C-alpha positions, -999 to +999 in steps of 0.1 A: -830+390-377-797+411-383-794+420-419-761+406-420-769+373-411-797+375-438-770+379-460-750+351-445-777+329-451-779+339-485-747+334-493-745+300-480-777+289-499-758+299-528-726+281-521-746+248-509-772+253-539-746+262-565-722+232-555-755+206-554-767+217-589-734+220-608-725+185-592-757+168-604-783+181-624-763+208-644-732+191-648-737+170-680-755+197-701-729+223-688-703+197-695-714+192-732-716+232-739-683+239-726-661+209-727-649+188-696-621+220-690-642+247-697-669+230-671-641+228-646-632+264-648-667+277-645-674+252-617-644+266-597-648+302-605-684+299-589-672+280-560-646+305-554-671+333-557-695+314-535-672+309-509-656+347-507-694+360-505-699+337-474-664+348-458-673+382-462-707+380-449-693+358-419-667+387-412-696+414-413-722+391-389-720+394-355-697+375-333-702+355-300-739+365-298-754+330-283-744+324-248-722+295-254-718+255-238-690+265-218-662+239-207-685+209-218-691+222-255-652+225-257-646+192-247-671+176-270-660+197-295-626+190-295-636+151-291-655+153-323-624+171-340-599+142-333-619+118-356-626+143-380-589+150-388-582+110-387-607+105-411-601+135-435-562+123-434-572+088-445-598+101-471-566+116-493-551+078-498-568+051-520-600+070-525-623+058-553-649+093-549-617+111-562-615+115-598-583+096-605-573+068-633-572+042-604-609+054-590-627+019-605-594-004-593-598+011-559-636+003-555-631-030-564-607-036-538-612-045-503-617-014-483-587-009-458-579+022-434-606+046-427-627+032-456-634+003-428-653+034-411-672+047-441-671+052-475-673+090-473-645+096-449-635+132-463-677+139-462-676+130-424-651+145-416-664+179-427-700+172-408-677+164-377-662+196-378-697+214-387-710+195-355-682+206-334-689+243-340-724+240-339-722+223-300-701+255-288-733+276-295-709+301-301-724+326-326-753+326-350-729+337-378-710+301-366-741+282-367-753+292-401-719+282-416-715+251-396-754+237-406-747+245-443-713+230-443-725+201-426-757+199-449-737+200-480-713+170-463-739+148-459-762+154-482-737+156-505-725+122-499-757+108-506-755+123-540-722+112-547-734+074-543-761+076-572-739+099-597-707+071-587-734+041-594-741+060-629-705+066-639-690+037-625-718+008-625-710-024-610-673-011-594-691+015-572-722-010-563-691-031-552-678-008-532-713+001-519-716-036-506-685-037-488-687-004-471-708+020-450-727+055-457-728+055-415-696+054-401-691+023-382-666+039-351-660+005-338-636+001-371-617+037-360-587+018-342-580-002-370-579+026-395-540+022-395-512+041-385-509+065-413-544+081-407-536+081-372-505+097-373-512+122-400-548+129-385-528+137-350-508+159-368-538+177-386-556+177-351-525+198-338-520+221-366-555+230-372-565+238-338-532+257-335-542+276-364-577+286-346-561+313-327-542+333-351-569+330-378-600+326-357-589+346-326-601+317-301-579+291-285-591+255-296-586+223-292-554+211-267-543+247-274-572+259-247-560+235-219-520+241-225 
């Protein structure tokens, strides 16, 4: 295997592994030793360093070294990206998984918006984004990095449930009883006008940015 791909695998392993470790088994002892503010600083610095390593290794790895899945792959990738952006948009509002003072109150409320689809809309948006890149079969560097992000999102969502059960107790258990880990896609149309409007805007913007940032036309811009 190409040495740059080996480095990319290592960089992604460090990124995913450090995130899991600091978010779960190491979080309590690190916070006790450093204080909450110190922990957040160290967590952020480690995460930024790991992401920077992934980005550098990604740029150094070969591009377009797989056969690609052609038009069908682009259609599927585009179709996956749209619900991903809608879920991402909706996850920014009223999300009890976010560390806000309103989290416990939000967890006790009846789910609305994208939370009718899944209680982890942000995580599933990342997972769908990852899958949209995997189906393109474009390059090994894309496959490796997308797999790592998808793994981080979906395993991280499961681990987040366990952590929230410990931290929020009955409030999160109520939230779990009213929501689903696995997406209920039939509820997507009832996600509300705000996630759909903002999500469509994200979809147009992010797919447009794919050309200046990645050098490849994506989404609707591939055909207009």
